[in-house]
ROVEXDREN-419779 format. One record per residue: x, y, z of N, C-alpha, C, O in turn; residue in three letters. Coordinates in nm, 3 decimals, decimal comma, always signed. Example, Ala and Ser with C-alpha at 12.3 -4.5 7.8 and 13.67 -1.06 7.14 Angstrom:
BEGIN
((+1,319; -0,569; +0,780); (+1,230; -0,450; +0,780); (+1,320; -0,330; +0,780); (+1,424; -0,332; +0,846); "ALA")
((+1,285; -0,225; +0,708); (+1,367; -0,106; +0,714); (+1,290; +0,003; +0,787); (+1,341; +0,114; +0,804); "SER")
REM end
This chain:
BEGIN
((+0,083; -0,119; +0,000); (+0,000; +0,000; +0,000); (+0,087; +0,126; +0,000); (+0,060; +0,222; -0,072); "TYR")
((+0,193; +0,122; +0,082); (+0,279; +0,240; +0,089); (+0,351; +0,266; -0,044); (+0,370; +0,382; -0,082); "ASP")
((+0,389; +0,161; -0,114); (+0,455; +0,179; -0,244); (+0,358; +0,235; -0,348); (+0,398; +0,314; -0,433); "LEU")
((+0,233; +0,194; -0,342); (+0,132; +0,249; -0,434); (+0,112; +0,398; -0,406); (+0,101; +0,478; -0,499); "ALA")
((+0,106; +0,435; -0,279); (+0,090; +0,577; -0,244); (+0,210; +0,660; -0,288); (+0,196; +0,769; -0,342); "LEU")
((+0,329; +0,607; -0,264); (+0,450; +0,678; -0,306); (+0,457; +0,693; -0,457); (+0,496; +0,798; -0,508); "LEU")
((+0,419; +0,589; -0,528); (+0,418; +0,594; -0,674); (+0,319; +0,697; -0,724); (+0,350; +0,776; -0,813); "THR")
((+0,199; +0,697; -0,667); (+0,097; +0,795; -0,708); (+0,147; +0,937; -0,684); (+0,129; +1,024; -0,769); "ARG")
((+0,209; +0,961; -0,569); (+0,263; +1,094; -0,539); (+0,370; +1,133; -0,641); (+0,371; +1,245; -0,692); "TYR")
((+0,458; +1,040; -0,670); (+0,567; +1,066; -0,764); (+0,515; +1,100; -0,903); (+0,561; +1,197; -0,963); "LEU")
((+0,420; +1,021; -0,955); (+0,374; +1,045; -1,091); (+0,291; +1,172; -1,102); (+0,287; +1,236; -1,207); "ILE")
((+0,224; +1,209; -0,995); (+0,145; +1,332; -0,998); (+0,232; +1,457; -0,983); (+0,202; +1,561; -1,042); "ARG")
((+0,338; +1,447; -0,905); (+0,419; +1,565; -0,875); (+0,548; +1,575; -0,956); (+0,608; +1,682; -0,964); "ASN")
((+0,590; +1,466; -1,015); (+0,713; +1,465; -1,095); (+0,688; +1,387; -1,224); (+0,741; +1,277; -1,241); "TYR")
((+0,610; +1,443; -1,316); (+0,573; +1,370; -1,438); (+0,693; +1,331; -1,524); (+0,681; +1,238; -1,605); "PRO")
((+0,804; +1,397; -1,510); (+0,923; +1,360; -1,587); (+0,966; +1,217; -1,557); (+1,017; +1,147; -1,645); "LEU")
((+0,946; +1,172; -1,434); (+0,981; +1,035; -1,397); (+0,899; +0,936; -1,479); (+0,950; +0,832; -1,522); "VAL")
((+0,772; +0,967; -1,500); (+0,687; +0,880; -1,581); (+0,736; +0,878; -1,725); (+0,740; +0,772; -1,788); "THR")
((+0,772; +0,993; -1,778); (+0,825; +0,998; -1,915); (+0,950; +0,913; -1,929); (+0,967; +0,842; -2,028); "GLU")
((+1,037; +0,920; -1,830); (+1,161; +0,842; -1,833); (+1,132; +0,693; -1,827); (+1,195; +0,614; -1,897); "ILE")
((+1,036; +0,654; -1,742); (+1,009; +0,511; -1,726); (+0,944; +0,449; -1,849); (+0,938; +0,326; -1,860); "SER")
((+0,896; +0,531; -1,942); (+0,836; +0,481; -2,066); (+0,940; +0,442; -2,171); (+0,907; +0,376; -2,269); "GLN")
((+1,063; +0,483; -2,151); (+1,168; +0,461; -2,250); (+1,210; +0,314; -2,249); (+1,254; +0,262; -2,146); "ILE")
((+1,196; +0,248; -2,362); (+1,230; +0,106; -2,373); (+1,381; +0,085; -2,386); (+1,435; -0,012; -2,333); "GLU")
((+1,446; +0,175; -2,455); (+1,589; +0,160; -2,482); (+1,650; +0,299; -2,499); (+1,590; +0,388; -2,559); "HIS")
((+1,768; +0,315; -2,444); (+1,839; +0,441; -2,462); (+1,990; +0,413; -2,469); (+2,043; +0,327; -2,398); "ILE")
((+2,055; +0,486; -2,556); (+2,199; +0,476; -2,566); (+2,257; +0,611; -2,526); (+2,221; +0,714; -2,582); "TYR")
((+2,346; +0,609; -2,429); (+2,415; +0,730; -2,386); (+2,560; +0,719; -2,431); (+2,633; +0,633; -2,382); "LEU")
((+2,602; +0,806; -2,522); (+2,739; +0,795; -2,571); (+2,841; +0,835; -2,463); (+2,809; +0,904; -2,367); "PRO")
((+2,960; +0,789; -2,484); (+3,069; +0,820; -2,392); (+3,095; +0,971; -2,392); (+3,086; +1,037; -2,495); "GLN")
((+3,127; +1,022; -2,275); (+3,168; +1,162; -2,262); (+3,300; +1,164; -2,186); (+3,356; +1,059; -2,153); "THR")
((+3,350; +1,283; -2,159); (+3,471; +1,294; -2,079); (+3,448; +1,248; -1,935); (+3,543; +1,217; -1,864); "ASP")
((+3,320; +1,244; -1,893); (+3,288; +1,211; -1,754); (+3,242; +1,067; -1,732); (+3,241; +1,020; -1,619); "ASN")
((+3,203; +0,995; -1,839); (+3,156; +0,858; -1,820); (+3,171; +0,776; -1,948); (+3,187; +0,829; -2,058); "HIS")
((+3,166; +0,646; -1,929); (+3,170; +0,553; -2,042); (+3,037; +0,558; -2,115); (+2,943; +0,625; -2,070); "GLN")
((+3,027; +0,487; -2,227); (+2,898; +0,479; -2,295); (+2,810; +0,376; -2,225); (+2,860; +0,282; -2,163); "ASP")
((+2,680; +0,395; -2,236); (+2,582; +0,305; -2,175); (+2,476; +0,271; -2,279); (+2,422; +0,359; -2,345); "TYR")
((+2,447; +0,143; -2,291); (+2,339; +0,094; -2,377); (+2,240; +0,026; -2,283); (+2,263; -0,086; -2,239); "ASP")
((+2,129; +0,095; -2,253); (+2,040; +0,050; -2,148); (+1,901; +0,013; -2,202); (+1,846; +0,081; -2,288); "MET")
((+1,848; -0,096; -2,148); (+1,715; -0,143; -2,183); (+1,630; -0,147; -2,057); (+1,679; -0,179; -1,949); "TYR")
((+1,502; -0,116; -2,071); (+1,410; -0,123; -1,959); (+1,391; -0,267; -1,916); (+1,386; -0,357; -2,000); "SER")
((+1,380; -0,289; -1,787); (+1,351; -0,421; -1,734); (+1,202; -0,452; -1,735); (+1,160; -0,561; -1,695); "GLY")
((+1,122; -0,358; -1,781); (+0,977; -0,375; -1,782); (+0,935; -0,417; -1,923); (+0,901; -0,332; -2,005); "ILE")
((+0,937; -0,547; -1,949); (+0,903; -0,593; -2,084); (+0,755; -0,577; -2,115); (+0,714; -0,594; -2,230); "ASN")
((+0,673; -0,544; -2,015); (+0,532; -0,518; -2,041); (+0,513; -0,390; -2,122); (+0,405; -0,368; -2,177); "LEU")
((+0,614; -0,307; -2,129); (+0,606; -0,184; -2,211); (+0,571; -0,218; -2,356); (+0,501; -0,142; -2,423); "LEU")
((+0,620; -0,331; -2,402); (+0,598; -0,369; -2,543); (+0,500; -0,484; -2,559); (+0,465; -0,520; -2,671); "THR")
((+0,455; -0,543; -2,448); (+0,370; -0,662; -2,460); (+0,232; -0,647; -2,397); (+0,146; -0,733; -2,417); "THR")
((+0,208; -0,539; -2,323); (+0,077; -0,520; -2,261); (+0,028; -0,380; -2,296); (+0,086; -0,281; -2,249); "TYR")
((-0,075; -0,368; -2,378); (-0,124; -0,236; -2,419); (-0,164; -0,151; -2,299); (-0,237; -0,196; -2,211); "PRO")
((-0,113; -0,029; -2,297); (-0,147; +0,065; -2,192); (-0,043; +0,077; -2,083); (-0,047; +0,171; -2,004); "GLY")
((+0,053; -0,017; -2,077); (+0,156; -0,007; -1,974); (+0,250; +0,108; -2,008); (+0,302; +0,118; -2,119); "VAL")
((+0,269; +0,193; -1,911); (+0,355; +0,310; -1,928); (+0,491; +0,284; -1,867); (+0,589; +0,350; -1,902); "ILE")
((+0,498; +0,190; -1,778); (+0,625; +0,157; -1,718); (+0,617; +0,157; -1,569); (+0,506; +0,150; -1,515); "GLY")
((+0,716; +0,164; -1,507); (+0,753; +0,217; -1,378); (+0,879; +0,155; -1,326); (+0,986; +0,196; -1,371); "PHE")
((+0,877; +0,060; -1,235); (+1,004; +0,022; -1,171); (+1,008; -0,125; -1,134); (+0,917; -0,178; -1,071); "LYS")
((+1,118; -0,192; -1,174); (+1,146; -0,327; -1,128); (+1,243; -0,317; -1,011); (+1,305; -0,213; -0,989); "THR")
((+1,254; -0,424; -0,936); (+1,350; -0,424; -0,827); (+1,367; -0,560; -0,765); (+1,299; -0,656; -0,799); "GLY")
((+1,460; -0,566; -0,672); (+1,485; -0,687; -0,595); (+1,554; -0,647; -0,465); (+1,647; -0,568; -0,466); "TYR")
((+1,508; -0,703; -0,357); (+1,580; -0,701; -0,230); (+1,566; -0,841; -0,171); (+1,470; -0,911; -0,201); "THR")
((+1,660; -0,882; -0,087); (+1,646; -1,014; -0,026); (+1,516; -1,027; +0,055); (+1,455; -1,134; +0,059); "PRO")
((+1,475; -0,919; +0,118); (+1,355; -0,923; +0,200); (+1,227; -0,928; +0,115); (+1,134; -1,002; +0,148); "GLU")
((+1,222; -0,850; +0,008); (+1,100; -0,840; -0,074); (+1,102; -0,934; -0,193); (+0,997; -0,957; -0,254); "ALA")
((+1,217; -0,988; -0,228); (+1,227; -1,072; -0,346); (+1,213; -0,988; -0,473); (+1,244; -0,869; -0,473); "GLY")
((+1,167; -1,051; -0,580); (+1,145; -0,980; -0,706); (+1,025; -0,888; -0,690); (+0,919; -0,929; -0,642); "LEU")
((+1,042; -0,764; -0,731); (+0,935; -0,665; -0,716); (+0,908; -0,596; -0,849); (+0,993; -0,594; -0,938); "THR")
((+0,789; -0,541; -0,860); (+0,752; -0,465; -0,979); (+0,640; -0,368; -0,944); (+0,539; -0,406; -0,886); "LEU")
((+0,660; -0,245; -0,980); (+0,553; -0,146; -0,976); (+0,521; -0,113; -1,121); (+0,609; -0,074; -1,197); "ILE")
((+0,396; -0,130; -1,157); (+0,353; -0,109; -1,295); (+0,249; +0,002; -1,300); (+0,157; +0,006; -1,218); "THR")
((+0,264; +0,092; -1,395); (+0,167; +0,197; -1,420); (+0,107; +0,172; -1,557); (+0,179; +0,159; -1,656); "LEU")
((-0,026; +0,164; -1,562); (-0,094; +0,140; -1,689); (-0,216; +0,232; -1,699); (-0,279; +0,264; -1,599); "ALA")
((-0,246; +0,273; -1,821); (-0,363; +0,357; -1,847); (-0,445; +0,295; -1,959); (-0,391; +0,247; -2,059); "LYS")
((-0,577; +0,298; -1,940); (-0,666; +0,243; -2,041); (-0,801; +0,313; -2,029); (-0,862; +0,315; -1,922); "LYS")
((-0,847; +0,369; -2,140); (-0,978; +0,433; -2,148); (-1,005; +0,529; -2,032); (-1,112; +0,527; -1,972); "GLU")
((-0,906; +0,612; -2,003); (-0,921; +0,713; -1,900); (-0,899; +0,665; -1,758); (-0,908; +0,744; -1,664); "GLY")
((-0,871; +0,537; -1,740); (-0,844; +0,481; -1,607); (-0,694; +0,459; -1,592); (-0,625; +0,422; -1,687); "HIS")
((-0,647; +0,481; -1,472); (-0,505; +0,462; -1,441); (-0,494; +0,359; -1,329); (-0,563; +0,369; -1,227); "GLU")
((-0,407; +0,261; -1,347); (-0,387; +0,156; -1,249); (-0,241; +0,152; -1,209); (-0,152; +0,154; -1,295); "VAL")
((-0,217; +0,146; -1,080); (-0,083; +0,123; -1,026); (-0,085; -0,015; -0,963); (-0,161; -0,040; -0,869); "ILE")
((-0,003; -0,105; -1,015); (+0,006; -0,240; -0,960); (+0,138; -0,257; -0,888); (+0,242; -0,216; -0,938); "GLY")
((+0,134; -0,318; -0,770); (+0,255; -0,340; -0,690); (+0,267; -0,489; -0,660); (+0,176; -0,550; -0,604); "VAL")
((+0,379; -0,546; -0,697); (+0,408; -0,687; -0,669); (+0,534; -0,695; -0,583); (+0,636; -0,633; -0,615); "LEU")
((+0,526; -0,771; -0,477); (+0,642; -0,799; -0,392); (+0,653; -0,950; -0,378); (+0,552; -1,020; -0,372); "LEU")
((+0,774; -1,001; -0,373); (+0,793; -1,144; -0,357); (+0,738; -1,224; -0,475); (+0,684; -1,333; -0,456); "GLY")
((+0,752; -1,171; -0,592); (+0,694; -1,234; -0,710); (+0,779; -1,349; -0,761); (+0,902; -1,344; -0,759); "SER")
((+0,712; -1,453; -0,806); (+0,780; -1,565; -0,871); (+0,794; -1,540; -1,020); (+0,887; -1,589; -1,084); "ALA")
((+0,700; -1,464; -1,077); (+0,700; -1,434; -1,220); (+0,638; -1,295; -1,240); (+0,518; -1,283; -1,261); "SER")
((+0,721; -1,194; -1,233); (+0,670; -1,056; -1,237); (+0,582; -1,028; -1,357); (+0,474; -0,971; -1,343); "ARG")
((+0,626; -1,068; -1,475); (+0,550; -1,037; -1,596); (+0,412; -1,102; -1,592); (+0,311; -1,035; -1,616); "ARG")
((+0,406; -1,231; -1,564); (+0,277; -1,301; -1,563); (+0,186; -1,251; -1,452); (+0,066; -1,231; -1,473); "ASP")
((+0,242; -1,230; -1,335); (+0,161; -1,182; -1,223); (+0,112; -1,040; -1,248); (+0,000; -1,005; -1,210); "GLU")
((+0,195; -0,957; -1,310); (+0,152; -0,820; -1,342); (+0,039; -0,822; -1,445); (-0,056; -0,744; -1,434); "ALA")
((+0,048; -0,909; -1,544); (-0,061; -0,923; -1,641); (-0,192; -0,959; -1,572); (-0,296; -0,899; -1,599); "ARG")
((-0,185; -1,057; -1,483); (-0,305; -1,098; -1,409); (-0,361; -0,983; -1,326); (-0,482; -0,960; -1,325); "GLU")
((-0,274; -0,912; -1,258); (-0,316; -0,800; -1,175); (-0,380; -0,690; -1,258); (-0,484; -0,636; -1,220); "LEU")
((-0,319; -0,656; -1,371); (-0,374; -0,552; -1,458); (-0,505; -0,596; -1,521); (-0,601; -0,519; -1,526); "LEU")
((-0,509; -0,719; -1,570); (-0,634; -0,770; -1,627); (-0,747; -0,763; -1,525); (-0,856; -0,717; -1,556); "ASP")
((-0,720; -0,808; -1,404); (-0,820; -0,806; -1,297); (-0,864; -0,664; -1,267); (-0,983; -0,636; -1,254); "TYR")
((-0,768; -0,573; -1,254); (-0,798; -0,435; -1,219); (-0,882; -0,367; -1,325); (-0,981; -0,302; -1,293); "SER")
((-0,844; -0,381; -1,452); (-0,920; -0,316; -1,559); (-1,059; -0,380; -1,574); (-1,156; -0,312; -1,608); "PHE")
((-1,067; -0,511; -1,550); (-1,197; -0,577; -1,555); (-1,289; -0,521; -1,446); (-1,406; -0,494; -1,472); "LYS")
((-1,235; -0,502; -1,325); (-1,314; -0,446; -1,215); (-1,359; -0,304; -1,246); (-1,465; -0,260; -1,202); "LYS")
((-1,278; -0,232; -1,324); (-1,313; -0,095; -1,364); (-1,408; -0,093; -1,484); (-1,454; +0,013; -1,526); "LEU")
((-1,437; -0,210; -1,539); (-1,527; -0,219; -1,653); (-1,464; -0,179; -1,784); (-1,533; -0,136; -1,877); "GLY")
((-1,334; -0,194; -1,792); (-1,260; -0,156; -1,914); (-1,217; -0,281; -1,987); (-1,154; -0,273; -2,093); "VAL")
REM end
């Protein structure tokens, strides 16, 4: 619950974070200050689940595999939070499907 509240606060008050989390792939060329980086989003739902905007994957020993997903469909916005997930992608799909179904979308 606390992660959903924090996510909602972040996306409402810092929309740039949402724009960044939508990026599937970015290449940052080398500069005098850092090496080059070729980075891909860990949120494969960006390309496989319509309406997913992104958000954040993670892992801690205490929480296990985690995923916060932000999705929008027909004017509805859903924030899904998974902790201790065995299969983030599949569980997130189930959670989003259930949520949008409950919203009548």
